[in-house]
BASE-995443 format. One record per residue (C-alpha): y, z, x; residue number from 1; residue in three letters. Coordinates in nm, 2 decimals. Example, Ala and Ser with C-alpha at 12.3 -4.5 7.8 and 13.67 -1.06 7.14 Angstrom:
# BASE-995443
+--------+--------+--------+-----+------+
!      Y !      Z !      X ! pos ! code !
+--------+--------+--------+-----+------+
!  -0.45 !   0.78 !   1.23 !   1 !  ALA !
!  -0.11 !   0.71 !   1.37 !   2 !  SER !
+--------+--------+--------+-----+------+
//
This chain:
# BASE-995443
+--------+--------+--------+-----+------+
!      Y !      Z !      X ! pos ! code !
+--------+--------+--------+-----+------+
!   8.27 !   4.95 !  14.88 !   1 !  MET !
!   8.51 !   4.72 !  14.70 !   2 !  ARG !
!   8.84 !   4.89 !  14.61 !   3 !  SER !
!   8.90 !   4.94 !  14.23 !   4 !  PRO !
!   9.28 !   4.92 !  14.28 !   5 !  LEU !
!   9.31 !   4.54 !  14.23 !   6 !  PRO !
!   9.11 !   4.56 !  13.91 !   7 !  GLN !
!   9.34 !   4.83 !  13.77 !   8 !  ARG !
!   9.65 !   4.63 !  13.86 !   9 !  ILE !
!   9.50 !   4.32 !  13.70 !  10 !  SER !
!   9.43 !   4.51 !  13.37 !  11 !  ARG !
!   9.78 !   4.65 !  13.37 !  12 !  ARG !
!   9.93 !   4.31 !  13.41 !  13 !  ALA !
!   9.72 !   4.17 !  13.13 !  14 !  ALA !
!   9.84 !   4.45 !  12.90 !  15 !  ALA !
!  10.21 !   4.37 !  12.98 !  16 !  PHE !
!  10.14 !   4.00 !  12.90 !  17 !  ARG !
!   9.98 !   4.08 !  12.56 !  18 !  ARG !
!  10.27 !   4.31 !  12.45 !  19 !  ARG !
!  10.52 !   4.05 !  12.55 !  20 !  ALA !
!  10.36 !   3.77 !  12.35 !  21 !  LEU !
!  10.25 !   3.96 !  12.04 !  22 !  GLU !
!  10.48 !   3.88 !  11.73 !  23 !  PRO !
!  10.67 !   4.17 !  11.57 !  24 !  ALA !
!  10.50 !   4.34 !  11.28 !  25 !  GLY !
!  10.50 !   4.10 !  10.96 !  26 !  GLY !
!  10.66 !   3.82 !  11.15 !  27 !  ALA !
!  10.51 !   3.48 !  11.18 !  28 !  THR !
!  10.39 !   3.38 !  11.53 !  29 !  TYR !
!  10.64 !   3.22 !  11.76 !  30 !  SER !
!  10.64 !   3.18 !  12.14 !  31 !  ALA !
!  10.82 !   3.46 !  12.30 !  32 !  VAL !
!  10.95 !   3.45 !  12.66 !  33 !  LYS !
!  10.85 !   3.76 !  12.85 !  34 !  PRO !
!  11.14 !   3.98 !  12.95 !  35 !  PRO !
!  11.25 !   3.96 !  13.32 !  36 !  LEU !
!  11.11 !   4.30 !  13.40 !  37 !  TRP !
!  10.76 !   4.18 !  13.31 !  38 !  VAL !
!  10.79 !   3.87 !  13.54 !  39 !  ALA !
!  10.91 !   4.09 !  13.82 !  40 !  PHE !
!  10.62 !   4.33 !  13.77 !  41 !  ASP !
!  10.38 !   4.04 !  13.78 !  42 !  GLU !
!  10.53 !   3.91 !  14.11 !  43 !  ARG !
!  10.51 !   4.26 !  14.25 !  44 !  ARG !
!  10.15 !   4.28 !  14.14 !  45 !  THR !
!  10.05 !   3.95 !  14.29 !  46 !  VAL !
!  10.23 !   4.04 !  14.62 !  47 !  THR !
!  10.05 !   4.37 !  14.63 !  48 !  LEU !
!   9.71 !   4.19 !  14.57 !  49 !  ILE !
!   9.79 !   3.95 !  14.86 !  50 !  LEU !
!   9.89 !   4.24 !  15.08 !  51 !  PHE !
!   9.57 !   4.42 !  15.01 !  52 !  LEU !
!   9.36 !   4.10 !  15.08 !  53 !  ALA !
!   9.54 !   4.05 !  15.41 !  54 !  LEU !
!   9.49 !   4.41 !  15.51 !  55 !  ARG !
!   9.12 !   4.38 !  15.43 !  56 !  SER !
!   9.10 !   4.06 !  15.64 !  57 !  ALA !
!   9.28 !   4.22 !  15.93 !  58 !  TRP !
!   9.05 !   4.52 !  15.93 !  59 !  ARG !
!   8.75 !   4.29 !  15.96 !  60 !  LYS !
!   8.91 !   4.07 !  16.23 !  61 !  ALA !
!   9.09 !   4.34 !  16.42 !  62 !  ARG !
!   8.81 !   4.44 !  16.65 !  63 !  ALA !
!   8.72 !   4.09 !  16.77 !  64 !  PRO !
!   9.09 !   3.99 !  16.81 !  65 !  LEU !
!   9.16 !   4.30 !  17.02 !  66 !  LEU !
!   8.85 !   4.24 !  17.23 !  67 !  ALA !
!   8.96 !   3.88 !  17.29 !  68 !  ALA !
!   9.31 !   4.00 !  17.39 !  69 !  PHE !
!   9.18 !   4.25 !  17.64 !  70 !  VAL !
!   8.95 !   3.99 !  17.79 !  71 !  ALA !
!   9.24 !   3.75 !  17.83 !  72 !  LEU !
!   9.45 !   4.02 !  17.99 !  73 !  LEU !
!   9.17 !   4.11 !  18.23 !  74 !  ALA !
!   9.13 !   3.74 !  18.33 !  75 !  TRP !
!   9.51 !   3.70 !  18.39 !  76 !  ALA !
!   9.54 !   4.02 !  18.59 !  77 !  THR !
!   9.21 !   4.09 !  18.78 !  78 !  PRO !
!   9.13 !   4.45 !  18.83 !  79 !  ALA !
!   9.01 !   4.36 !  19.18 !  80 !  SER !
!   9.37 !   4.30 !  19.29 !  81 !  ALA !
!   9.51 !   4.64 !  19.19 !  82 !  GLN !
!   9.42 !   4.84 !  19.50 !  83 !  HIS !
!   9.44 !   4.81 !  19.88 !  84 !  ALA !
!   9.14 !   4.83 !  20.11 !  85 !  GLY !
!   9.17 !   4.90 !  20.48 !  86 !  LEU !
!   8.97 !   4.79 !  20.78 !  87 !  ARG !
!   9.03 !   4.77 !  21.16 !  88 !  THR !
!   8.99 !   4.45 !  21.35 !  89 !  LEU !
!   9.00 !   4.42 !  21.73 !  90 !  VAL !
!   9.08 !   4.07 !  21.85 !  91 !  VAL !
!   8.92 !   4.04 !  22.20 !  92 !  PRO !
!   9.09 !   3.90 !  22.50 !  93 !  GLY !
!   9.25 !   3.99 !  22.83 !  94 !  ALA !
!   9.46 !   4.23 !  22.62 !  95 !  GLU !
!   9.27 !   4.32 !  22.30 !  96 !  PRO !
!   9.48 !   4.34 !  21.99 !  97 !  VAL !
!   9.42 !   4.61 !  21.74 !  98 !  THR !
!   9.48 !   4.49 !  21.38 !  99 !  VAL !
!   9.50 !   4.69 !  21.06 ! 100 !  ALA !
!   9.36 !   4.46 !  20.78 ! 101 !  LEU !
!   9.48 !   4.54 !  20.43 ! 102 !  PHE !
!   9.32 !   4.35 !  20.14 ! 103 !  TYR !
!   9.27 !   4.36 !  19.77 ! 104 !  PRO !
!   8.98 !   4.56 !  19.64 ! 105 !  THR !
!   8.86 !   4.68 !  19.30 ! 106 !  PRO !
!   8.80 !   5.03 !  19.44 ! 107 !  VAL !
!   9.06 !   5.29 !  19.34 ! 108 !  VAL !
!   9.27 !   5.38 !  19.64 ! 109 !  ALA !
!   9.38 !   5.73 !  19.74 ! 110 !  ARG !
!   9.62 !   5.88 !  19.98 ! 111 !  THR !
!   9.47 !   5.89 !  20.33 ! 112 !  GLN !
!   9.64 !   6.11 !  20.59 ! 113 !  PRO !
!   9.64 !   5.91 !  20.92 ! 114 !  MET !
!   9.85 !   6.08 !  21.17 ! 115 !  GLY !
!  10.21 !   6.07 !  21.05 ! 116 !  PRO !
!  10.13 !   5.81 !  20.79 ! 117 !  TRP !
!  10.01 !   5.86 !  20.43 ! 118 !  ARG !
!   9.89 !   5.51 !  20.31 ! 119 !  PRO !
!   9.73 !   5.48 !  19.96 ! 120 !  VAL !
!   9.42 !   5.28 !  20.06 ! 121 !  VAL !
!   9.04 !   5.28 !  20.04 ! 122 !  THR !
!   8.90 !   5.25 !  20.40 ! 123 !  PRO !
!   8.60 !   5.01 !  20.42 ! 124 !  GLY !
!   8.61 !   4.92 !  20.05 ! 125 !  ALA !
!   8.46 !   4.59 !  19.94 ! 126 !  PRO !
!   8.69 !   4.29 !  19.92 ! 127 !  VAL !
!   8.78 !   4.16 !  19.57 ! 128 !  ALA !
!   8.59 !   3.85 !  19.46 ! 129 !  THR !
!   8.91 !   3.68 !  19.33 ! 130 !  THR !
!   9.07 !   3.42 !  19.56 ! 131 !  PRO !
!   9.33 !   3.55 !  19.80 ! 132 !  LEU !
!   9.70 !   3.46 !  19.74 ! 133 !  LYS !
!   9.74 !   3.40 !  20.11 ! 134 !  GLY !
!   9.77 !   3.58 !  20.45 ! 135 !  LEU !
!  10.07 !   3.78 !  20.57 ! 136 !  ILE !
!  10.11 !   3.89 !  20.93 ! 137 !  LEU !
!  10.32 !   4.20 !  21.01 ! 138 !  ILE !
!  10.49 !   4.25 !  21.35 ! 139 !  SER !
!  10.63 !   4.60 !  21.42 ! 140 !  HIS !
!  10.93 !   4.69 !  21.63 ! 141 !  GLY !
!  10.93 !   4.79 !  21.99 ! 142 !  THR !
!  10.72 !   5.10 !  22.05 ! 143 !  GLY !
!  10.58 !   5.08 !  21.70 ! 144 !  GLY !
!  10.24 !   5.11 !  21.53 ! 145 !  HIS !
!  10.02 !   4.89 !  21.31 ! 146 !  GLU !
!  10.06 !   5.14 !  21.02 ! 147 !  LEU !
!  10.44 !   5.16 !  21.05 ! 148 !  GLY !
!  10.48 !   4.93 !  20.76 ! 149 !  HIS !
!  10.19 !   5.03 !  20.55 ! 150 !  TYR !
!  10.41 !   5.05 !  20.24 ! 151 !  ASN !
!  10.47 !   4.68 !  20.25 ! 152 !  LEU !
!  10.11 !   4.61 !  20.35 ! 153 !  ALA !
!   9.95 !   4.80 !  20.07 ! 154 !  THR !
!  10.18 !   4.65 !  19.81 ! 155 !  ARG !
!  10.11 !   4.29 !  19.93 ! 156 !  LEU !
!   9.73 !   4.37 !  19.94 ! 157 !  ALA !
!   9.74 !   4.50 !  19.59 ! 158 !  ALA !
!   9.92 !   4.18 !  19.49 ! 159 !  ASP !
!   9.63 !   3.97 !  19.62 ! 160 !  GLY !
!   9.71 !   3.90 !  19.99 ! 161 !  TYR !
!   9.52 !   3.96 !  20.31 ! 162 !  LEU !
!   9.77 !   4.15 !  20.53 ! 163 !  VAL !
!   9.72 !   4.17 !  20.91 ! 164 !  ALA !
!   9.94 !   4.43 !  21.08 ! 165 !  ALA !
!   9.89 !   4.42 !  21.45 ! 166 !  LEU !
!   9.96 !   4.67 !  21.73 ! 167 !  ARG !
!  10.14 !   4.47 !  22.00 ! 168 !  HIS !
!   9.97 !   4.52 !  22.34 ! 169 !  PRO !
!  10.22 !   4.64 !  22.59 ! 170 !  GLY !
!  10.48 !   4.72 !  22.33 ! 171 !  ASP !
!  10.35 !   5.00 !  22.11 ! 172 !  ASN !
!  10.39 !   5.37 !  22.08 ! 173 !  TRP !
!  10.15 !   5.44 !  22.36 ! 174 !  GLU !
!  10.24 !   5.15 !  22.60 ! 175 !  ASP !
!  10.57 !   4.96 !  22.66 ! 176 !  ARG !
!  10.48 !   4.79 !  22.98 ! 177 !  SER !
!  10.55 !   4.45 !  22.84 ! 178 !  MET !
!  10.93 !   4.53 !  22.83 ! 179 !  ILE !
!  10.97 !   4.46 !  23.20 ! 180 !  THR !
!  10.67 !   4.23 !  23.25 ! 181 !  SER !
!  10.87 !   3.91 !  23.24 ! 182 !  GLY !
!  10.68 !   3.77 !  22.94 ! 183 !  ARG !
!  10.82 !   3.98 !  22.66 ! 184 !  TYR !
!  10.99 !   3.70 !  22.46 ! 185 !  PHE !
!  10.70 !   3.46 !  22.48 ! 186 !  SER !
!  10.41 !   3.70 !  22.46 ! 187 !  GLU !
!  10.51 !   3.89 !  22.14 ! 188 !  ARG !
!  10.49 !   3.58 !  21.92 ! 189 !  PRO !
!  10.18 !   3.45 !  22.10 ! 190 !  ARG !
!  10.00 !   3.77 !  22.01 ! 191 !  GLN !
!  10.07 !   3.71 !  21.64 ! 192 !  VAL !
!   9.95 !   3.35 !  21.67 ! 193 !  SER !
!   9.63 !   3.48 !  21.85 ! 194 !  GLY !
!   9.56 !   3.71 !  21.55 ! 195 !  VAL !
!   9.61 !   3.42 !  21.32 ! 196 !  LEU !
!   9.36 !   3.21 !  21.53 ! 197 !  ASP !
!   9.10 !   3.49 !  21.50 ! 198 !  ALA !
!   9.13 !   3.53 !  21.13 ! 199 !  LEU !
!   9.11 !   3.16 !  21.06 ! 200 !  LEU !
!   8.80 !   3.13 !  21.28 ! 201 !  ALA !
!   8.64 !   3.44 !  21.12 ! 202 !  SER !
!   8.33 !   3.36 !  20.90 ! 203 !  PRO !
!   8.44 !   3.63 !  20.66 ! 204 !  GLU !
!   8.81 !   3.57 !  20.63 ! 205 !  TRP !
!   8.87 !   3.21 !  20.74 ! 206 !  GLY !
!   8.72 !   3.05 !  20.42 ! 207 !  PRO !
!   8.91 !   3.29 !  20.20 ! 208 !  ARG !
!   9.26 !   3.21 !  20.34 ! 209 !  ILE !
!   9.42 !   2.94 !  20.13 ! 210 !  PRO !
!   9.57 !   2.65 !  20.34 ! 211 !  ALA !
!   9.95 !   2.65 !  20.36 ! 212 !  GLY !
!   9.99 !   3.01 !  20.23 ! 213 !  ARG !
!  10.06 !   3.20 !  20.55 ! 214 !  ILE !
!  10.37 !   3.42 !  20.60 ! 215 !  GLY !
!  10.50 !   3.67 !  20.85 ! 216 !  ALA !
!  10.71 !   3.99 !  20.82 ! 217 !  VAL !
!  10.87 !   4.15 !  21.12 ! 218 !  GLY !
!  11.10 !   4.45 !  21.18 ! 219 !  HIS !
!  11.34 !   4.48 !  21.48 ! 220 !  SER !
!  11.16 !   4.33 !  21.78 ! 221 !  ALA !
!  10.92 !   4.22 !  21.51 ! 222 !  GLY !
!  11.21 !   4.04 !  21.34 ! 223 !  GLY !
!  11.27 !   3.86 !  21.67 ! 224 !  TYR !
!  10.89 !   3.77 !  21.67 ! 225 !  THR !
!  10.87 !   3.62 !  21.33 ! 226 !  VAL !
!  11.20 !   3.42 !  21.38 ! 227 !  LEU !
!  11.05 !   3.28 !  21.70 ! 228 !  ALA !
!  10.74 !   3.18 !  21.51 ! 229 !  LEU !
!  10.96 !   3.01 !  21.26 ! 230 !  ALA !
!  11.12 !   2.80 !  21.54 ! 231 !  GLY !
!  11.41 !   2.99 !  21.68 ! 232 !  ALA !
!  11.42 !   2.96 !  22.06 ! 233 !  GLN !
!  11.50 !   3.25 !  22.29 ! 234 !  ALA !
!  11.71 !   3.21 !  22.61 ! 235 !  GLU !
!  11.60 !   3.52 !  22.80 ! 236 !  PRO !
!  11.91 !   3.51 !  23.03 ! 237 !  ALA !
!  12.13 !   3.57 !  22.72 ! 238 !  ARG !
!  12.00 !   3.93 !  22.71 ! 239 !  ALA !
!  12.13 !   4.03 !  23.05 ! 240 !  ALA !
!  12.45 !   3.83 !  23.00 ! 241 !  GLN !
!  12.51 !   4.00 !  22.66 ! 242 !  HIS !
!  12.47 !   4.35 !  22.80 ! 243 !  CYS !
!  12.70 !   4.28 !  23.10 ! 244 !  ARG !
!  12.97 !   4.16 !  22.86 ! 245 !  SER !
!  12.97 !   4.42 !  22.58 ! 246 !  VAL !
!  12.97 !   4.79 !  22.55 ! 247 !  SER !
!  12.90 !   4.83 !  22.18 ! 248 !  ASP !
!  12.53 !   4.74 !  22.17 ! 249 !  ASP !
!  12.38 !   5.03 !  22.37 ! 250 !  PRO !
!  12.07 !   5.05 !  22.16 ! 251 !  GLY !
!  11.95 !   4.70 !  22.24 ! 252 !  PHE !
!  12.05 !   4.72 !  22.61 ! 253 !  CYS !
!  11.88 !   5.06 !  22.66 ! 254 !  SER !
!  11.56 !   4.95 !  22.48 ! 255 !  LEU !
!  11.54 !   4.64 !  22.70 ! 256 !  GLY !
!  11.63 !   4.84 !  23.01 ! 257 !  LYS !
!  11.92 !   4.60 !  23.08 ! 258 !  LEU !
!  12.24 !   4.67 !  23.27 ! 259 !  PRO !
!  12.50 !   4.76 !  23.01 ! 260 !  SER !
!  12.88 !   4.76 !  23.05 ! 261 !  ARG !
!  13.03 !   5.10 !  23.01 ! 262 !  SER !
!  13.36 !   5.15 !  22.84 ! 263 !  PRO !
!  13.53 !   5.13 !  23.18 ! 264 !  SER !
!  13.37 !   4.79 !  23.24 ! 265 !  GLY !
!  13.12 !   4.91 !  23.50 ! 266 !  GLN !
!  12.74 !   4.88 !  23.46 ! 267 !  ALA !
!  12.57 !   5.21 !  23.38 ! 268 !  ALA !
!  12.39 !   5.34 !  23.69 ! 269 !  PRO !
!  12.05 !   5.40 !  23.52 ! 270 !  ALA !
!  12.06 !   5.06 !  23.36 ! 271 !  ALA !
!  12.17 !   4.89 !  23.68 ! 272 !  ALA !
!  11.86 !   5.04 !  23.86 ! 273 !  ALA !
!  11.64 !   4.85 !  23.62 ! 274 !  ALA !
!  11.82 !   4.52 !  23.66 ! 275 !  ALA !
!  11.62 !   4.37 !  23.94 ! 276 !  PRO !
!  11.29 !   4.41 !  23.75 ! 277 !  ALA !
!  11.44 !   4.26 !  23.43 ! 278 !  GLN !
!  11.60 !   3.97 !  23.63 ! 279 !  GLY !
!  11.26 !   3.86 !  23.76 ! 280 !  SER !
!  11.11 !   3.92 !  23.42 ! 281 !  ALA !
!  11.35 !   3.68 !  23.26 ! 282 !  ALA !
!  11.27 !   3.42 !  23.51 ! 283 !  GLY !
!  10.89 !   3.45 !  23.43 ! 284 !  GLN !
!  10.96 !   3.39 !  23.06 ! 285 !  ASP !
!  11.13 !   3.06 !  23.15 ! 286 !  GLY !
!  11.48 !   2.93 !  23.08 ! 287 !  PRO !
!  11.39 !   2.86 !  22.71 ! 288 !  LEU !
!  11.11 !   3.02 !  22.51 ! 289 !  VAL !
!  10.97 !   2.80 !  22.24 ! 290 !  SER !
!  10.67 !   2.95 !  22.06 ! 291 !  VAL !
!  10.69 !   2.81 !  21.70 ! 292 !  ALA !
!  10.38 !   2.83 !  21.49 ! 293 !  ASP !
!  10.38 !   2.56 !  21.22 ! 294 !  PRO !
!  10.11 !   2.73 !  21.03 ! 295 !  ARG !
!  10.35 !   3.00 !  20.92 ! 296 !  ILE !
!  10.54 !   2.88 !  20.61 ! 297 !  ARG !
!  10.77 !   3.17 !  20.53 ! 298 !  ALA !
!  10.91 !   3.47 !  20.72 ! 299 !  VAL !
!  11.09 !   3.80 !  20.63 ! 300 !  VAL !
!  11.31 !   3.94 !  20.91 ! 301 !  ALA !
!  11.41 !   4.30 !  20.88 ! 302 !  LEU !
!  11.69 !   4.42 !  21.10 ! 303 !  ALA !
!  11.59 !   4.16 !  21.36 ! 304 !  PRO !
!  11.67 !   4.17 !  21.73 ! 305 !  MET !
!  11.83 !   3.83 !  21.76 ! 306 !  ALA !
!  12.11 !   3.80 !  22.03 ! 307 !  VAL !
!  11.87 !   3.61 !  22.26 ! 308 !  VAL !
!  11.83 !   3.31 !  22.02 ! 309 !  PHE !
!  12.03 !   2.99 !  22.08 ! 310 !  THR !
!  12.26 !   2.89 !  21.80 ! 311 !  GLN !
!  12.11 !   2.54 !  21.78 ! 312 !  GLY !
!  11.76 !   2.66 !  21.74 ! 313 !  SER !
!  11.85 !   2.90 !  21.46 ! 314 !  LEU !
!  12.03 !   2.62 !  21.28 ! 315 !  LYS !
!  11.72 !   2.40 !  21.31 ! 316 !  ALA !
!  11.48 !   2.64 !  21.14 ! 317 !  ILE !
!  11.33 !   2.47 !  20.83 ! 318 !  SER !
!  11.10 !   2.75 !  20.73 ! 319 !  VAL !
!  11.22 !   2.97 !  20.44 ! 320 !  PRO !
!  11.37 !   3.29 !  20.57 ! 321 !  VAL !
!  11.45 !   3.62 !  20.40 ! 322 !  ARG !
!  11.69 !   3.83 !  20.61 ! 323 !  LEU !
!  11.76 !   4.20 !  20.54 ! 324 !  MET !
!  11.99 !   4.41 !  20.76 ! 325 !  VAL !
!  12.09 !   4.77 !  20.75 ! 326 !  ALA !
!  12.45 !   4.87 !  20.69 ! 327 !  GLU !
!  12.44 !   5.17 !  20.92 ! 328 !  ARG !
!  12.22 !   5.03 !  21.20 ! 329 !  ASP !
!  12.28 !   5.23 !  21.51 ! 330 !  ALA !
!  12.01 !   5.06 !  21.72 ! 331 !  VAL !
!  12.09 !   4.69 !  21.69 ! 332 !  LEU !
!  12.46 !   4.63 !  21.63 ! 333 !  THR !
!  12.48 !   4.40 !  21.33 ! 334 !  GLY !
!  12.73 !   4.15 !  21.45 ! 335 !  LYS !
!  12.52 !   4.06 !  21.75 ! 336 !  TYR !
!  12.18 !   4.05 !  21.57 ! 337 !  HIS !
!  12.14 !   4.03 !  21.19 ! 338 !  GLY !
!  12.49 !   3.88 !  21.12 ! 339 !  ALA !
!  12.44 !   3.64 !  21.41 ! 340 !  TYR !
!  12.13 !   3.51 !  21.24 ! 341 !  VAL !
!  12.30 !   3.48 !  20.90 ! 342 !  ALA !
!  12.60 !   3.29 !  21.05 ! 343 !  ALA !
!  12.37 !   3.04 !  21.22 ! 344 !  ASN !
!  12.11 !   3.01 !  20.95 ! 345 !  LEU !
!  12.30 !   2.96 !  20.63 ! 346 !  PRO !
!  11.99 !   2.87 !  20.44 ! 347 !  ALA !
!  11.84 !   3.21 !  20.49 ! 348 !  ALA !
!  11.85 !   3.45 !  20.19 ! 349 !  GLN !
!  12.04 !   3.73 !  20.35 ! 350 !  ALA !
!  12.13 !   4.08 !  20.22 ! 351 !  SER !
!  12.26 !   4.41 !  20.35 ! 352 !  THR !
!  12.11 !   4.74 !  20.24 ! 353 !  VAL !
!  12.39 !   4.99 !  20.17 ! 354 !  PRO !
!  12.37 !   5.31 !  20.36 ! 355 !  GLY !
!  12.05 !   5.22 !  20.54 ! 356 !  ALA !
!  11.98 !   5.29 !  20.90 ! 357 !  GLY !
!  11.77 !   5.08 !  21.14 ! 358 !  HIS !
!  11.44 !   5.25 !  21.05 ! 359 !  PHE !
!  11.49 !   5.21 !  20.67 ! 360 !  ALA !
!  11.24 !   4.93 !  20.66 ! 361 !  PHE !
!  10.96 !   5.14 !  20.81 ! 362 !  MET !
!  10.73 !   5.36 !  20.60 ! 363 !  ALA !
!  10.85 !   5.72 !  20.57 ! 364 !  GLN !
!  10.64 !   5.93 !  20.81 ! 365 !  SER !
!  10.53 !   6.28 !  20.74 ! 366 !  ALA !
!  10.68 !   6.43 !  21.05 ! 367 !  TRP !
!  10.95 !   6.33 !  21.31 ! 368 !  PRO !
!  10.89 !   6.02 !  21.53 ! 369 !  LEU !
!  11.11 !   6.06 !  21.83 ! 370 !  PRO !
!  11.17 !   5.74 !  22.04 ! 371 !  SER !
!  11.42 !   5.60 !  22.28 ! 372 !  GLU !
!  11.60 !   5.46 !  21.98 ! 373 !  ALA !
!  11.61 !   5.79 !  21.80 ! 374 !  GLY !
!  11.39 !   5.96 !  21.53 ! 375 !  ASP !
!  11.22 !   5.68 !  21.33 ! 376 !  ALA !
!  11.16 !   5.93 !  21.05 ! 377 !  ALA !
!  11.52 !   6.02 !  21.01 ! 378 !  ALA !
!  11.76 !   5.87 !  20.76 ! 379 !  ASN !
!  12.14 !   5.85 !  20.74 ! 380 !  PRO !
!  12.29 !   6.12 !  20.51 ! 381 !  GLU !
!  12.26 !   6.02 !  20.15 ! 382 !  GLY !
!  12.00 !   5.74 !  20.20 ! 383 !  PHE !
!  11.67 !   5.79 !  20.03 ! 384 !  ASP !
!  11.42 !   5.57 !  20.21 ! 385 !  ARG !
!  11.13 !   5.64 !  19.98 ! 386 !  VAL !
!  11.33 !   5.54 !  19.67 ! 387 !  ALA !
!  11.46 !   5.23 !  19.84 ! 388 !  TYR !
!  11.11 !   5.11 !  19.93 ! 389 !  HIS !
!  11.04 !   5.03 !  19.57 ! 390 !  ALA !
!  11.32 !   4.77 !  19.59 ! 391 !  THR !
!  11.22 !   4.65 !  19.93 ! 392 !  LEU !
!  10.86 !   4.59 !  19.83 ! 393 !  GLU !
!  10.96 !   4.40 !  19.52 ! 394 !  ASN !
!  11.20 !   4.18 !  19.71 ! 395 !  GLU !
!  10.96 !   4.10 !  19.98 ! 396 !  VAL !
!  10.67 !   4.03 !  19.74 ! 397 !  ALA !
!  10.89 !   3.81 !  19.51 ! 398 !  GLU !
!  11.01 !   3.61 !  19.81 ! 399 !  PHE !
!  10.66 !   3.55 !  19.95 ! 400 !  LEU !
!  10.52 !   3.47 !  19.60 ! 401 !  ASN !
!  10.78 !   3.21 !  19.55 ! 402 !  LEU !
!  10.76 !   3.05 !  19.89 ! 403 !  GLN !
!  10.38 !   3.05 !  19.92 ! 404 !  LEU !
!  10.29 !   2.92 !  19.58 ! 405 !  ARG !
+--------+--------+--------+-----+------+
//
């Protein structure tokens, strides 16, 4: 029903006008200018009428405008890219590779207890119909697990990526036989390339993966792996030479079962016993390992194992690299690994995480994860891994979004 208020206001304005223009009693008619307060009242009246008209028009148009805004928002941010689905893929071969596939899905995800891990995913959910942003491959550290970086995987999947986190055959939590196999430095990157081959050949995933939008993320030995895929070349003999010449990188030397120099300058007996096997292993890998994969256009190296790389090959990397190292890394001494990469790859975007230990880049497990390198679930005093992961996920996602546009 039409409001009577504008009519009342109009009548009141007309009365003001008549009183102002009527001549005084007994006087002849003369034009009289309305007093200022009348003009002000008229302007106020007109303004109020316009306000009421606009309010009425907004009430009528509000619903369709809001609907259009919501539709535009839904188009710009698809609901299908808000959650992470999870499937398992096994790439066949002489050594089958188990892969955890994280992908965008419209189905709401929930916390799923999986051993020591608590990923927020929907197992077996349908894949979102929106185009994928790209493919990200994740390589875990030595003795690791395909779910060890689920925090990064679920974030990237929710952002619209297909994420393939592989379990490296011969170098995982159940089996570390590849360490002394003689093919460690070449085989790890080749396993990642094999998973990439399988996904690109897959009738389901291949057509979905946009050309030129493939990246890789790796931690520790996985950091070595992704840098090798980016073009860094390993000289296996450097590992034994390094451990014979230094005594302050015991984590690397013990993990590789290499003879390490004690503070007195003598090789440690246990490590020396493993030297013959490692010596032959290094020979099988060849004098120089070159396993670059040109399909990979950006890499993120987290606390990478890197002392085996040649300086010249690091300098020659043209792929964008994001390098993150831990300030309190007790497993890989920084000056021989992360700092070595930063010094020889100045184009890399490098940063140090204050207070972080070597395992800060892994998902926080629900219970202790003892290993030869220490408890992967433990954190240095004062460091909050869960709180840090919000920053880590944002930085990794921003880097990959920028480089894989």
